[in-house]
Every structure is written in structure tokens, then in C-alpha cells.
C-alpha positions as CSV (number, residue, x, y, z in Angstrom):
1,X,47.0,59.9,-20.9
2,X,48.3,56.7,-19.9
3,X,46.9,55.0,-23.0
4,X,48.7,56.9,-25.6
5,X,51.8,55.5,-24.4
6,X,50.6,51.8,-25.1
7,X,51.8,50.4,-28.3
8,X,49.6,49.0,-30.9
9,X,50.2,45.3,-30.1
10,X,49.8,46.0,-26.4
11,X,47.0,48.2,-27.2
12,X,44.8,45.2,-29.1
13,X,45.8,42.7,-26.6
14,X,44.4,44.5,-23.6
15,X,41.2,45.2,-25.4
16,X,41.0,41.6,-26.6
17,X,41.3,40.4,-22.9
18,X,38.9,42.8,-21.8
19,X,36.7,41.8,-24.4
20,X,37.0,38.1,-23.2
21,X,36.7,38.5,-19.6
22,X,33.4,40.8,-20.6
23,X,32.2,37.5,-22.7
24,X,32.7,35.2,-20.0
25,X,31.1,37.3,-17.3
26,X,28.1,37.6,-19.5
27,X,28.0,33.7,-20.3
28,X,28.7,32.9,-16.4
29,X,25.8,35.3,-15.4
30,X,23.3,33.8,-18.0
31,X,24.5,30.4,-17.3
32,X,24.0,30.6,-13.5
33,X,20.7,32.1,-13.9
34,X,19.7,29.6,-16.4
35,X,20.6,27.0,-14.1
36,X,18.4,28.4,-11.5
37,X,15.4,28.6,-13.4
38,X,16.1,25.0,-14.9
39,X,16.2,24.1,-11.5
40,X,12.9,25.6,-10.5
41,X,11.5,24.3,-13.7
42,X,12.4,20.5,-13.0
43,X,11.4,21.0,-9.5
44,X,8.2,18.6,-8.8
45,X,5.5,20.8,-6.7
46,X,2.9,17.7,-6.5
47,X,5.5,14.9,-5.4
48,X,3.6,11.0,-4.9
49,X,5.5,9.0,-2.6
50,X,4.8,5.3,-2.2
51,X,5.0,3.8,1.1
52,X,5.8,-0.2,1.3
53,X,3.0,-2.2,3.4
54,X,4.0,-5.2,5.3
55,X,2.2,-8.3,6.9
56,X,-0.2,-8.1,9.1
57,X,0.2,-9.3,12.6
58,X,-2.0,-11.9,13.4
59,X,-3.3,-10.4,16.7
60,X,-4.5,-7.4,14.8
61,X,-6.2,-9.4,12.1
62,X,-8.1,-11.4,14.3
63,X,-9.8,-8.1,15.1
64,X,-11.3,-8.3,11.7
65,X,-11.9,-11.7,11.0
66,X,-14.7,-10.9,8.1
67,X,-12.2,-8.9,6.0
68,X,-8.6,-11.1,6.7
69,X,-6.6,-8.2,6.3
70,X,-3.5,-9.1,5.6
71,X,-1.1,-6.2,5.3
72,X,-1.3,-2.5,6.7
73,X,0.5,0.8,6.6
74,X,0.8,2.8,9.9
75,X,-1.3,6.1,9.1
76,X,1.4,8.0,11.1
77,X,3.8,7.6,7.9
78,X,1.2,8.8,5.8
79,X,0.2,12.0,7.9
80,X,4.1,12.4,8.2
81,X,4.5,12.7,4.2
82,X,1.4,14.8,3.8
83,X,2.7,17.3,6.9
84,X,5.9,17.8,4.4
85,X,3.7,18.5,1.0
86,X,3.7,15.4,-0.6
87,X,0.8,12.5,-1.2
88,X,1.0,8.8,-0.6
89,X,0.1,5.8,-2.9
90,X,0.5,2.5,-1.0
91,X,2.7,0.0,-2.0
92,X,1.1,-3.7,-1.8
93,X,3.2,-6.8,-1.2
94,X,3.0,-9.8,-2.7
95,X,3.5,-8.5,-6.2
96,X,5.7,-9.5,-9.1
97,X,8.6,-7.4,-10.5
98,X,6.7,-5.5,-13.0
99,X,4.1,-4.1,-10.7
100,X,6.9,-2.5,-8.7
101,X,8.8,-1.2,-11.8
102,X,5.3,0.1,-13.3
103,X,4.6,1.7,-10.3
104,X,7.8,3.5,-9.8
105,X,7.8,4.9,-12.9
106,X,5.2,6.9,-11.6
107,X,5.7,8.4,-8.1
108,X,8.4,10.4,-7.0
109,X,10.1,8.1,-4.3
110,X,9.7,5.2,-2.0
111,X,9.6,5.3,2.2
112,X,10.1,2.1,3.7
113,X,8.5,2.3,7.0
114,X,9.5,0.3,10.3
115,X,7.5,-2.0,11.9
116,X,7.7,-5.4,13.0
117,X,7.8,-8.6,10.3
118,X,10.4,-10.9,9.3
119,X,12.8,-10.8,6.5
120,X,12.8,-14.3,5.3
121,X,8.9,-14.9,4.0
122,X,8.3,-15.3,0.3
123,X,6.4,-12.4,-1.3
124,X,6.3,-10.3,1.6
125,X,8.2,-6.9,2.9
126,X,11.5,-8.0,2.4
127,X,10.8,-9.4,-1.3
128,X,8.6,-6.2,-2.5
129,X,11.8,-4.0,-0.6
130,X,14.6,-5.7,-2.6
131,X,12.6,-5.1,-6.1
132,X,12.4,-1.3,-5.1
133,X,15.8,-1.1,-4.1
134,X,17.4,-3.1,-7.4
135,X,15.1,-0.9,-9.4
136,X,16.0,2.4,-8.0
137,X,19.7,1.6,-8.4
138,X,18.9,0.9,-12.1
139,X,16.6,4.1,-12.2
140,X,19.5,6.3,-10.7
141,X,21.7,4.7,-12.6
142,X,20.3,5.6,-16.2
143,X,20.0,9.2,-14.9
144,X,16.3,8.8,-13.3
145,X,16.5,10.4,-10.0
146,X,14.3,8.5,-7.7
147,X,14.7,8.4,-3.9
148,X,14.2,6.1,-1.5
149,X,14.0,6.7,2.8
150,X,14.2,3.8,5.3
151,X,12.7,4.0,8.7
152,X,14.2,1.7,11.4
153,X,13.2,-1.4,10.2
154,X,13.3,0.1,6.7
155,X,16.9,0.9,7.0
156,X,18.1,-2.4,8.3
157,X,16.2,-3.8,5.3
158,X,18.0,-1.4,2.9
159,X,21.3,-2.4,4.5
160,X,20.4,-6.0,4.6
161,X,19.8,-6.0,0.6
162,X,23.1,-4.0,-0.1
163,X,24.8,-6.6,1.8
164,X,23.2,-9.6,-0.3
165,X,20.6,-10.6,2.2
166,X,22.5,-14.3,3.2
167,X,21.1,-16.5,5.3
168,X,22.6,-15.0,8.4
169,X,21.2,-11.3,8.5
170,X,23.7,-8.5,9.0
171,X,22.1,-6.9,11.6
172,X,22.7,-7.5,15.5
173,X,20.1,-8.1,18.4
174,X,19.4,-4.6,20.1
175,X,16.9,-4.0,21.7
176,X,16.1,-0.1,22.7
177,X,13.1,1.3,23.4
178,X,14.0,4.9,24.5
179,X,14.1,8.7,23.5
180,X,17.7,9.3,22.2
181,X,19.9,12.3,21.0
182,X,22.3,11.9,17.8
183,X,25.6,12.1,17.8
184,X,27.0,13.2,14.9
185,X,29.7,11.9,13.3
186,X,32.7,14.1,11.8
187,X,31.8,15.3,8.2
188,X,28.0,15.0,8.8
189,X,27.3,18.9,7.7
190,X,29.0,17.5,4.5
191,X,26.4,15.1,3.9
192,X,23.2,15.5,1.8
193,X,20.6,14.7,4.5
194,X,22.5,17.5,7.0
195,X,24.5,19.8,4.9
196,X,21.3,22.2,4.8
197,X,19.7,21.8,8.2
198,X,19.2,24.7,10.5
199,X,21.7,24.9,13.3
200,X,18.7,24.9,15.6
201,X,17.2,21.5,14.8
202,X,20.8,19.9,14.8
203,X,21.2,21.6,18.5
204,X,17.9,20.0,19.5
205,X,18.7,16.4,17.7
206,X,22.5,16.9,19.7
207,X,21.0,17.5,23.2
208,X,17.7,16.8,23.6
209,X,15.9,13.3,23.6
210,X,14.0,13.5,20.8
211,X,14.5,10.6,18.4
212,X,12.2,7.4,19.0
213,X,14.0,4.1,19.3
214,X,12.0,1.1,19.3
215,X,13.7,-1.6,17.8
216,X,15.0,-5.0,18.5
217,X,17.7,-5.3,16.0
218,X,20.3,-2.6,14.8
219,X,23.3,-2.0,12.3
220,X,26.5,-1.3,14.0
221,X,29.8,-0.1,12.5
222,X,31.0,-3.6,12.2
223,X,28.1,-4.6,9.5
224,X,29.1,-2.4,7.5
225,X,32.7,-3.7,7.4
226,X,32.0,-7.1,7.0
227,X,30.3,-6.3,3.6
228,X,32.5,-3.1,2.8
229,X,29.8,-1.4,2.8
230,X,31.5,1.6,4.1
231,X,32.6,2.5,0.9
232,X,29.5,3.0,-0.4
233,X,27.5,4.2,3.1
234,X,28.1,7.5,4.7
235,X,27.5,7.3,8.6
236,X,26.5,11.0,9.9
237,X,25.4,10.1,13.5
238,X,25.2,7.4,16.2
239,X,23.1,6.7,19.3
240,X,23.8,5.1,22.6
241,X,21.0,3.7,24.8
242,X,21.3,4.1,28.4
243,X,22.4,-0.2,28.5
244,X,25.5,0.9,26.6
245,X,24.4,-0.1,22.9
246,X,26.0,1.8,20.3
247,X,24.5,1.7,16.8
248,X,24.0,3.9,13.8
249,X,21.3,6.2,13.7
250,X,21.5,8.2,10.4
251,X,23.1,7.0,7.1
252,X,22.9,7.7,3.6
253,X,24.5,6.3,0.3
254,X,27.2,8.3,-1.3
255,X,26.1,7.8,-4.7
256,X,22.0,6.9,-4.5
257,X,19.7,9.2,-3.2
258,X,19.1,6.5,-0.3
259,X,18.5,7.7,3.1
260,X,17.9,5.8,6.6
261,X,17.4,6.3,10.1
262,X,17.0,3.8,12.9
263,X,14.8,6.1,15.2
264,X,11.1,7.0,14.0
265,X,10.6,10.8,12.8
266,X,6.4,9.8,12.2
267,X,6.1,9.1,15.8
268,X,4.9,13.0,16.4
269,X,1.7,11.6,15.0
270,X,1.4,8.6,17.6
271,X,-0.6,9.4,20.8
272,X,-0.1,5.9,22.7
273,X,0.7,7.3,26.3
274,X,2.5,4.1,27.6
275,X,5.3,4.8,24.5
276,X,6.6,8.1,26.0
277,X,7.4,9.5,22.6
278,X,8.0,13.3,22.7
279,X,5.7,15.7,22.0
280,X,7.4,18.6,22.8
281,X,7.9,21.7,20.4
282,X,11.6,21.2,20.3
283,X,10.6,17.3,19.1
284,X,8.1,17.9,16.4
285,X,10.5,20.7,14.8
286,X,13.4,18.6,14.8
287,X,11.5,15.2,13.9
288,X,9.6,17.0,11.0
289,X,13.2,18.0,9.0
290,X,13.4,14.5,8.0
291,X,10.3,14.0,5.9
292,X,10.6,17.3,4.9
293,X,14.3,16.6,3.5
294,X,13.4,13.5,2.2
295,X,10.0,15.0,0.4
296,X,12.1,17.6,-1.4
297,X,14.6,15.1,-2.6
298,X,11.5,13.8,-4.0
299,X,10.8,16.8,-5.7
300,X,13.4,16.3,-8.1
301,X,11.9,13.1,-9.9
302,X,9.4,14.1,-12.5
303,X,7.6,11.4,-12.9
304,X,3.9,11.3,-13.1
305,X,0.6,9.4,-13.9
306,X,-0.6,9.3,-17.2
307,X,-3.5,11.3,-16.0
308,X,-5.5,12.4,-13.1
309,X,-8.2,9.6,-12.9
310,X,-5.1,7.0,-13.1
311,X,-3.6,8.9,-10.5
312,X,-6.8,8.7,-8.3
313,X,-7.4,5.3,-8.2
314,X,-3.6,4.9,-6.6
315,X,-4.2,7.4,-3.8
316,X,-4.3,6.3,-0.1
317,X,-7.4,8.1,-0.5
318,X,-9.0,5.3,-1.3
319,X,-8.7,3.6,1.7
320,X,-10.2,4.3,5.4
321,X,-7.7,4.2,8.4
322,X,-8.9,2.0,11.4
323,X,-8.9,3.0,15.0
324,X,-6.5,0.6,15.9
325,X,-4.9,2.2,19.1
326,X,-7.9,1.1,20.7
327,X,-7.4,-2.3,19.8
328,X,-4.4,-3.1,21.3
329,X,-2.0,-2.0,18.5
330,X,1.2,0.1,18.8
331,X,-0.3,2.3,16.0
332,X,-3.1,5.0,16.8
333,X,-4.3,4.1,13.2
334,X,-3.7,1.7,10.3
335,X,-4.6,0.9,6.4
336,X,-5.8,-2.3,6.3
337,X,-5.1,-3.8,2.7
338,X,-6.6,-6.8,0.4
339,X,-5.5,-10.2,1.9
340,X,-2.7,-11.8,0.5
341,X,-2.3,-14.8,2.7
342,X,0.9,-13.9,4.8
343,X,0.7,-12.8,8.1
344,X,3.1,-12.7,11.3
345,X,3.4,-12.8,14.8
346,X,5.8,-9.7,15.7
347,X,3.1,-7.2,16.6
């Protein structure tokens, strides 16, 4: 036999090498299994996402003179989150930093919704957003995974905050009110947002007019270059309006789990006929992907409330949505919140 001709020294070395390789394989298999189990154990299958409210429009506030509601959340954002398997806690504006810090220790992520409000109003949407953004960075720096997703106005706010929120806002006027496809950038498949996206979803997004654009401002590549933000943020897609305006459509931070889109995935839950929001099977499937992705990001956070009683006090179920579509609002339904003494005339 061949092994009879092997010297004792070589034989010992051969056996030793086999033993080492065998132990290495066993270790790798054990570690791989342990990682999978640990990852499953860490996933939070009861995620709760905070949705930031914003200043109420003066026109809609007049519809509720007795209540004097001055902040709101469009119900379509709540439905979007719930459809992806999470619950919602409304985040009020006009609070101090302690309020946002304590609440963020109990929830698993924050959604900055779109809408229409100014960024230079004290104690409003932008100030609250800045508190949340800065606290979230601190959390992630400590290894406490905490995602943020910005839609339209919320996406613009994140970039403006990252720019330093100067007197001149780092965005441009860009009136776009139409449904558009995405033009994916080179390397988008390596991004966190799109690396696991199904091919049929990517095909719909890139070939059909399924992303709802409804914005007076937008972020372009030059806005990122103005403050060297292109070093920290990865642009994954652009869109171009029929008028020729090219703008960033989706983006993500290279270090933090912060994501933004200029369009409105939640509009599949809005039904105003004059807005022409897409409700085809393909558009619903494609737009669902974004909140599904974000909720799965929030599952990586293990924050919880102290108990069910405390949790129930904060949930959106404590509020009743109003049928605001019949009152002239662009939103089919809205949740209204306590008076904050701040209004705007944008809606």
C-alpha cells in the first residue's frame, strides 16, 4: 500500500495536517450554524416604527376649529408600515431632545414622511427631524442599530441636515408631478437597498411609470458635491421628468442604515382620482418593496417598551383617522394630533 512507503516524520505531518483541516471544517460549520441561529434570534418580529408628524396646513386646520389640530400624519404612511408587518408610534413635533431620545430607545426605526412644510420653523418637523437624525447617528456609532427612512420631503430633510442645515437650503426647485421609472446607477445591485431586490421588481421599477413624484424641490448630484456628501452617501437611482429635470430618486448612507427616496411608495394607499396615482398590480408590487425592505431593517433593532401597558399608550391605535379627502385634502385620511401652535400654508 502507498502509505507503507511514507516516512514516520511525513506520516505524523500528514495526520496532523488532516486533523487540523478536519477541526477547521468542524469549527466553520459550527460557526456558520451559530451565526444563522444567532441572526434569527436577534431578529425582532414585533417591530414598532416611529412616524414623524408635521405642521398642519392652515386650510385643513380651519376644518376643525374646535380641536385646533396643528400636526398630522397621513394615514397612508401608517398603512404602508402596517402592511409590511410593523406597528406605528406617532412622533410629535415641538418636543425637546429628551423626548426624542427616550422614545427612540423604545422603537426600532423612524420614518420621515413626505408632505409640505417649511424647514425654518422653530420646533417643527425639521427641528424634530434633526434631533432624531443626530441621535440615530450616536446610537449607530455605539453599535445600536437604528434605521431611518425618508420619503420625498423626509429624504430632502436628511440631506439638508447632513449638509449642516444652512440658511440656504441644499436643494433646488424642481416641480415634478408625475409617475416615472427609475434609472438605476452603476453598482446599485451592491447597495443595501437593492442587493436582494427580486428581478421582476427591478424590471417594473426601471421600465414602468410606477414611482409617484409629487415635489416642488429635489436633490441633484451637485447638492451632494456641494458639501462632499458623495463621500458618505451612495446614489442608487435617478429619475428624469418629462420636462427634463434629472434628480436623485433613491439614496442610502454608506455607514449608517439611513435610506431615502424622492418618490412616494405609500401613494398606493391614496385614492384621489385627480392625482393619477398608479394602482396596477405591478405598481403595487414594486412600491411594496421599499417598506418591506425598511421594516426588515428595523427588525435588526431589539428596542422594546418596558411593558405592554406602556407600549399601548404610545401606539397609533389611540388616535382615529379622519376622512380628510372629502374636505379637500390631498390625503385620503389623516391622523390629527395635539395643538402645537404651529401651522403652515403649504397644503
